[in-house]
N, C-alpha and C positions, 0 to 999 in steps of 0.2 A: 358200733356207731350210735345205737340207742343210749348206751351208757354215757357217751360224750354229751349228747343233747340233755340227758338227765342232769349231769354235772353242771352244765352251763346254765340251765334253767334254775337250778337250786342256788347256784352262786349269785345270780342276778337277783333272785328273790331275797336272799340273805342280805345283800347290799341295800336293797330297798327297805327291808324291815329294820336294818340297823339305823338308817337315816331317820325313819319314823319314830323309832323307840329311843334314839339318842344314845346308843351303846356302841362299843367297838365292833366293827363289821367282822373282824377275825373270829369273835366268839360265835356269831351266828353262822359263819362259814364252816367252822368246825362242827357245829350242831347239824348243819346241812349234810356234811359228810357222814355223820353218825346215822341220820335218818336214811340216807341213800343206801348205805351198806346193810343196815339192820331191817329196813322195811320195804325198800324198793329193789332189792336184789342187785345192787350195783356191783359189777365185776371188777376185774383188774385191767383197766383200760390203759394200754401202753402209751397212748398220746398224753393222757392225764399224768402218768408217772414221769414222763420226760419233762413236761412243763412244770411239774411239782419240784423236780430236782433242780431245774433252772430257777424256780421261784425261791427256794431256800437260799440259793447263792445270791440272788438279787436282793433278798430281804436282809441278809447279813452284810452285803456290800453297803446297802443304804444305812444300816445301823452304824457302820464304820464312818460313813459320811456325817452322821449326826454328832460325832465326837469332836467338839470344838476345843482344842487345846488352849486357845487364847482366853476363852471364858474360864476354863479350869485353872489356868495360871493366875488369873486375877483373883480367884477365890480359892486358892490352893489349900489353905489351912482348913477352912470350913468344909470344902468339897471332900477332902480325903478323910476328915474325921467323921462326917455324917455318912458319906458313901461307904466307907469301910465298915462302920458299925451296922449299916443297913444290910450289908452282904454277910458279914461274918456271924452276926447274932443268929439269924435263921439257919445259916449253913451248919454251924456247929451244933445247934439244938436239934435240927432235923437228922443230922448224921448220928447223934447219940440215940435218938428215938428209933431210927431205922435199924441200928445195930442191936440195941439192947431190948427193944420192945417188939419190933416187927420181924426180927430174924433175917434181915437183909445181909447179903455178902458185902465185903468192903467196897467193891466197885459199884454195886447197886446203891449203897448208902451214900457214897460220894456223889454219884450222878443225880440222885434224888435231891440231895442237899443243894447242888448247883442249880438244878431246874427250879427249885422252889425258893431260891434266894434272890432271884433276878428282879429288876425293875424295868418296866417298859417305857422308854423315852417317848415312843409313839403315842402313849396314853398320857403321860405326865405333861408333855409339852402343850398339847391342846387344852388340858385342864388349867394350866397356868395362864395361857393366853386368854381364854374365854372371849370377852368382847374387846380385848386390847389388840392393837396393831403390832405391838412388840413388848418384850418383857422389861420390867424395871430391874433395879439392882438386886432386890430380894428374889425376884423370879429367876434371875440368872444364877444366883447362888444355889437355889434349889435344883435347877436344871443341871448345873455342873456336878452336884453331888450325885444325881441320877446317872450321869455319864460315868462317874467313878464306879458305880455298881455294875454297869455294863462292862467296863474294862476288866474288873475283877472277875466277873462271871466268865468272860472269854479267856482270861489268863488261866483260871482254874480248869476250864474245859480243855484247853490246849495242853497244859502241863500233865494232867492226869490221864488223858485219853489219846495222846499221840505217841505212837511207837517210834522210838528213835533208832534209826539205822544210818549207815554211811550215806545212802541215797537220800534219806530224809534230811540229814544235815546239809548236804550239797544243795538240795532243793530250797531249803530255808535260807541258806546263805545267798544263793542266786536271787531269791525273791526279795530279800532285804536290800540287796544292791540295786535291784530294779526299783524298789519303793523309794530309795534315796534319790535316784535321778528322775523318777516319774514326774514330780511337780515341775521341775525345770523344763524337761522335754515337753510335758503336757502344755505348759503355758505357751511355748513357741508354736506348737502344732495347732492348738486351739485358737490362738489369736490369728494365725494365718488363714485358717479355714472357717473362722467364725461367720455364722449367718449363711453358709452355703446351702444350696437347695437339696443336696444329697444327704444332709445330716451326718457329715463325716465324723464329728466329735462323738455323736450318739452311738454310731456304729463301733467306734474304737472301744468305748466303755463296755458295750454289750459283749464284744468279742473278748475283751480282757476277762470279764466275769466268766464267760463260757470256757476260756482257756484255763483259768484257775481250776475249774471243775474237772476238766479232762486231765490236767497235769497232776492234780491232787490224787485222783483215782489211780493214775499210772504209777505213782511213787508210794501209794498207800498212806496218804495223809488226809485227814478230814479237811475237805476243800472249804468248808464254811469258815474255818479259822482264818484262812488266807483271803477269803472274800472280804471278811471283816477288816483285816489289816490293809487290804487294797483300798477299801473305802476310806480308811483313815489317811492313807498315803496320798490319795487323790482329792481329798475333801477340799483342800485350799484352792485348787484350780476349778473344781466343779461348782463350788459356791460362788466363785467369781463370774460364772456364766449362768445367770438366773434361769434363762430359757432351757438350758441343758438340764439343770437341777429339776425343774418342773417336769420335763419330759421323762427323766429317770424315775421321779416320784410317781408319775402317772402310770408308766408301764409296770412299775413294781407293785404299787398298791391297788391299781385298777385292773391288773390282769394276772401277773405271775404269783404274787403273794396269796391272793384268794384261792388259787388252784392248790397251792401248797397247804394252806389251812384246811381246805376241803379234803385233800388227800389224807392229812393227818387225822381227820375225823373218821374217815372210812375204816381205819385200822381199829377203832374202838368198838368193842362189843358191849351192848347194853347189859347183857348177862354178866359181863365182867364188872361193870359198875355196881350192880346190885350185890354181887358176890363179895365185893370189896368195899361195901358202904362204910363199914366201921373204920377201915384204914383211911378212906377219903375224909371222913369226919375228923379223925385224929390229926391227920396231916394238915388239914385246913386250919384247925384251931391252933395247932403248934406253930405253923409257919406264919400265920397272920399275927398272932400275939408276939412271937419272938421278934419278928421284923418291926412291928409297931413299937415295942419297948426299946429295942436297940436304936432305932432311928429317932425316937422321941427324946431319949436321954441326951444324945449329942446335939440334936436340933435345938433343944432347950438352951444349950450353952451359946449357940451361934445365932439362932433365929427364934428366940424364946416365944415371941408373940404368935408364931405360926407352927410351933412344934407338932401339935396334934394333927394339924392338916397335912404337914409333910409326911408324918408317920403313916397316915391313911393312904395318901396317893402313891407312896412308894411300895405299897402292897399291890399295885397294878402290875401284873406280870406279863403274860402273853408271849410275844415273839421269842425272846431268848429261852423262856421256860419250855415252850413247845419245841423249839429247835433242839435243845439239850435232850428232851425226852425222846424225840424222834431219832436222834443219833444213837441213844442208848438202846432203843427198840431194834433199830436196823443192825446194830452190832451184836444183838442177841444178849445184851447185858440185862435189860429189863424184860420181865415177862409181860404177857398181855394184860394181866391184872394190875401190875405196877404201872404200866404205861397208861392204862385207862384211869388209874387213880391220880397220877400226876397231872394229866391233862384236865381232869375234872376239878382238881384243886386250883390249878392255874385259872380256869374259867371262873370258878366260884369266888376266888379272892379278888379277881379283877372286877367282877360285877359288884361285889360288896364294897370294894374300895371306891369305885366310881359313884355309887349311890350315896355312900356315907359322906363323901367329900363335896357333895353338891353345893353346900352353903359356905364352903371354906374360904377360898382365895379371893378376898375383896380388898381393894385399895391398899396393896402392900407398898408401903413407902419406906 
């Protein structure tokens, strides 16, 4: 019980500090987890583990909700050009470095490449908005390119790390059939029960997320992949219900995601960070520069005035990078040192990108 109170206190303090310092709360929540496990004797609290597992599913579901295909279609050419370059430039570079300089196995190199090639929409979107109420056309182009990076990250993760069996194929087929009919059924159900006192729509979404987790574990599939797809499948109906979207965002980023980030931090050993300092520095420089250069080259063609700014903010990683690293650690692919190194690079690059881009996005017309 003491461990739970420790976790709650540190998570609340991390949120307060994030607001005061103006940085992403996930960064400080991870640091809170590191402090708890390395200095405060935080143990393996079952309640925290369960909530963290639900938190990763809710986080990936919400990431799927943020994929707006209408915005992407309107900016298809620039979105796919910039987004693809922003993903593949660091992915291929990090893969090469991990294999030939760091001695990683094939799976370790691929997973490291995926984790360090992501872009966090949760950071990019607020940076683009700043004092605005909504994005202009250039802002929408930038955001749609970030969505492409997220999609490519998830596709790579699912293709490379999902074992295909007859049960898996059956589950995937059934899930896609459900995803096809979900928007139509959801609109009918949500419109009928809209505004009810028992929050029926909210319960349906939470139970769907929980069901994906249970079903995924039963058939041996990474549930986060399907939570992401479920988010994309239901995004059109959730976005139409502003209050429902706000409630889901509140429960995800106000409660479940912070516990996941905290738990991710508790797995990191400070000793492992010091032991792998050279690897951390190398990966940070390589992933930051390769992503900056790849994104800059193609942004220069489509949004030349803001190419440098786009290349900077696309180095904001966090959610997807941490999820990929966590999956790799739980599957036994990544060692403790590799996991600590990837999380450290994700945090460093996100902080550096946020600070460096402070003066960037002004009056994009």
